[in-house]
C-alpha positions in Angstrom: 3.4 154.4 161.3 5.0 158.1 159.9 5.9 158.2 155.7 9.6 157.7 154.8 11.0 161.6 153.0 13.0 160.2 150.5 14.2 163.3 149.4 17.1 161.1 147.1 14.0 160.8 144.8 12.9 164.5 145.0 16.4 165.8 143.9 16.7 163.3 141.2 13.6 165.2 140.1 15.2 168.7 140.8 18.7 167.7 139.2 16.5 166.6 136.4 14.8 170.3 135.8 18.1 171.8 136.4 19.7 170.0 133.2 16.1 171.1 131.3 17.4 175.1 132.2 20.7 174.3 131.4 20.2 173.0 127.9 17.5 176.3 127.7 20.1 178.5 128.6 22.9 176.9 126.6 20.4 177.3 123.5 20.0 181.1 124.8 23.8 182.8 125.6 25.3 179.9 123.7 27.0 179.1 127.0 27.1 176.3 129.3 26.6 177.4 133.3 29.9 177.1 135.2 31.0 176.5 138.8 34.0 176.8 140.3 35.2 174.8 143.4 38.3 175.0 145.1 39.4 172.7 147.5 42.6 173.2 149.9 44.7 170.8 150.9 43.7 166.8 151.4 40.5 166.5 153.6 39.4 163.4 152.8 36.2 164.2 153.0 35.9 167.5 151.7 37.6 165.0 148.7 34.6 163.3 148.3 32.1 166.3 148.5 34.1 167.9 145.3 34.5 164.8 143.5 30.7 164.0 143.8 30.0 168.2 142.7 32.1 167.9 139.7 30.3 164.8 139.0 26.6 166.2 139.5 27.9 169.4 136.8 28.8 167.5 134.4 25.7 165.4 134.3 23.7 168.2 134.2 25.5 170.0 131.4 27.6 172.5 132.9 30.9 174.0 133.5 33.0 172.2 136.9 36.4 174.3 137.3 38.2 172.4 140.0 41.1 174.4 141.8 42.7 171.3 144.0 45.8 173.8 146.4 47.9 172.5 148.6 47.7 172.9 152.6 50.0 175.3 152.6 48.1 177.8 150.3 49.1 180.6 151.2 46.0 183.4 152.6 47.0 185.9 150.4 46.8 183.4 147.1 43.6 181.8 147.9 42.0 185.1 147.7 44.0 186.0 144.9 42.3 182.9 143.1 38.5 183.8 144.4 39.1 187.3 143.1 40.3 185.9 139.6 36.9 184.1 140.0 34.6 187.3 140.4 36.4 188.4 137.4 36.3 185.3 135.2 32.9 185.5 132.9 32.7 182.0 132.5 32.2 181.4 136.4 28.9 182.2 137.5 29.4 179.9 140.8 31.9 180.1 143.1 32.0 177.3 146.2 35.0 177.2 148.6 35.1 173.9 150.2 35.3 174.0 154.0 36.4 174.0 156.0 39.7 175.5 155.5 43.4 175.1 156.8 43.4 176.9 160.1 46.2 179.3 159.1 43.2 180.9 156.9 40.8 183.1 157.7 37.7 181.0 156.6 35.0 184.2 156.7 37.9 186.4 155.5 37.6 184.1 151.9 33.7 183.5 151.9 33.7 187.4 152.1 35.7 187.6 149.5 33.1 186.2 147.0 31.4 188.1 144.8 27.4 187.9 146.5 26.3 187.4 142.8 28.1 184.6 142.5 27.5 183.2 145.9 25.8 180.2 145.2 27.1 178.3 148.8 25.1 181.4 150.5 27.5 182.2 153.5 28.4 185.6 152.7 26.8 188.9 154.8 25.5 190.0 151.6 23.8 186.6 151.1 22.6 186.0 154.4 22.1 190.0 154.6 19.2 189.8 151.5 17.8 186.6 153.0 17.1 187.9 156.2 15.5 191.5 154.9 13.7 189.8 151.9 15.7 190.4 149.2 16.6 187.8 146.4 19.7 186.5 146.8 21.1 182.9 147.3 19.9 180.9 150.1 22.2 178.0 151.3 22.2 174.7 149.8 20.7 172.7 153.1 18.4 174.3 154.4 16.6 175.6 150.3 16.6 171.4 150.3 15.2 171.1 153.4 12.2 174.0 152.6 12.1 172.2 149.2 11.2 169.0 151.1 9.1 171.1 153.6 6.6 172.3 150.3 6.2 168.8 148.4 4.9 167.5 151.5 2.6 170.1 153.3 2.2 172.1 150.5 1.1 176.0 152.6 3.4 176.1 155.1 1.6 179.0 156.6 0.7 179.6 160.1 2.6 176.6 160.7 4.8 176.2 164.5 8.4 175.3 163.4 11.5 174.5 165.8 14.6 174.5 164.5 17.4 172.7 166.8 20.5 174.2 166.1 21.6 177.7 165.6 24.4 177.6 162.5 25.1 179.9 160.1 24.7 177.0 157.4 21.7 175.3 158.2 19.9 176.9 162.0 19.8 180.2 161.1 18.6 180.5 157.4 16.3 177.9 157.7 14.7 180.4 160.4 14.5 183.0 157.7 13.3 180.6 154.8 10.6 179.0 157.5 9.6 182.7 158.9 9.4 183.8 154.8 6.8 181.0 154.8 4.7 183.0 157.7 6.0 179.8 159.9 6.1 180.8 163.6 9.4 179.8 164.0 11.7 179.0 168.0 15.3 178.5 167.3 16.6 176.4 169.9 19.9 175.1 171.1 22.0 173.9 173.8 21.0 176.2 176.2 17.9 175.7 175.8 15.6 174.7 178.9 13.2 172.0 178.7 13.8 170.9 174.9 11.5 167.9 174.7 8.4 170.5 175.4 9.4 173.2 172.9 9.9 170.3 170.5 6.7 168.6 171.4 4.7 171.5 170.3 5.6 171.8 166.5 3.4 171.2 163.4 7.6 171.3 162.0 10.9 169.8 162.9 14.2 170.8 161.8 16.9 168.6 163.7 20.2 170.1 163.3 22.7 169.9 165.9 24.8 167.2 165.7 24.1 164.9 168.3 23.2 161.2 167.5 19.7 160.1 167.8 19.2 163.2 170.1 15.5 163.6 169.4 13.2 160.7 170.7 9.7 160.3 169.6 7.8 161.2 172.8 9.8 164.7 171.7 8.1 165.1 169.0 4.1 165.9 168.5 1.5 163.1 167.3 1.7 164.0 163.4 4.8 166.0 163.0 6.8 166.5 159.8 10.3 165.8 161.2 13.6 166.9 158.4 16.5 165.3 160.0 20.2 167.4 158.7 21.9 165.5 160.9 25.2 163.7 159.6 26.9 160.9 162.0 28.7 157.7 162.0 28.5 155.7 165.0 29.7 152.0 165.6 27.6 149.6 164.4 26.1 145.8 166.1 28.4 144.5 163.7 32.0 145.0 165.6 34.6 147.3 164.1 31.6 148.4 161.4 29.9 151.8 161.1 26.8 153.2 160.4 24.9 156.9 159.6 22.4 158.3 161.6 20.8 161.8 161.9 20.5 163.7 165.0 16.7 161.8 165.4 15.8 158.4 166.7 14.7 157.3 163.3 12.5 154.5 164.6 11.5 156.7 167.5 10.3 159.0 165.4 8.6 156.7 162.6 5.6 155.8 165.4 4.9 159.0 165.9 5.7 161.5 163.5 3.5 161.9 160.5 6.5 161.9 158.1 10.7 162.0 158.7 13.7 161.9 156.1 16.2 159.3 157.1 20.0 159.3 156.6 20.9 158.2 154.4 18.6 159.4 151.6 16.8 162.5 153.5 18.0 165.8 153.2 21.6 164.8 152.5 21.1 164.7 148.2 19.3 167.3 148.3 22.1 169.6 149.2 24.2 169.0 146.0 21.1 169.1 143.6 19.9 172.4 145.3 24.1 173.9 144.4 23.2 173.0 140.8 19.6 174.9 141.5 21.1 177.9 142.6 23.9 177.9 140.1 21.8 178.1 137.4 19.7 181.0 138.7 23.7 182.5 139.4 23.6 182.3 135.5 20.3 183.2 135.0 20.6 186.3 136.7 23.8 187.2 134.9 22.7 186.6 132.1 20.0 189.1 132.4 21.7 191.9 133.8 24.6 191.8 131.4 
């Protein structure tokens, strides 16, 4: 039976470390790190995420600047707000909550963010820094996955890793991070032939494909470490109820793997904790550069 990787407990420890860092930063600089979050429209899930980020910032001793804009906000007005936040010395990190309304070009908005305030790690500049081994911000979810893997396995050098999913938010940056750790990395996706056999050779499996319980126990190498990024809402046994499941069949994986992240309670809590981590790092970098 595999061990359950407790992302919630790790995230709580990381938040505590960030809070200590924030207190030290405030004592040294006379101000708190500031995170600006921009929400356009009234998407319910996005609104929940924004509230969670606000609460986490306040708990860590950071300044939280919320900008809630109506769904019909013009693209030019949103870009003007980002320009204003780029120039604001109280703002160390900028996060634009996705998805944006369809009339707004998401890539144009993301690219308007100053790379030194891109705590989501989504700009081309941040992606380029990661790919070329330079210092920059890493998207929060893959960064959290890497922290969990290091905590579980220690040195990752030489391990075989398969990432299922090739998104710009998780799959690709996860691959770059594991390459940086000297893993042998394969990115698998919807066009991969004989996906189960590809996954079966991996010491590390990161599932980020968005398909409920797709990865079965017999896909896994005995003793593999499994990081499940998926969050899928499916029908529960009780009529009219739903439940959250990952991209991995958790019960089956527990019979084969050595360690598995649960859903919920695995990768999810790490994302906001890593956002706080990135925001503190942005503040410290700006203070050093002056």
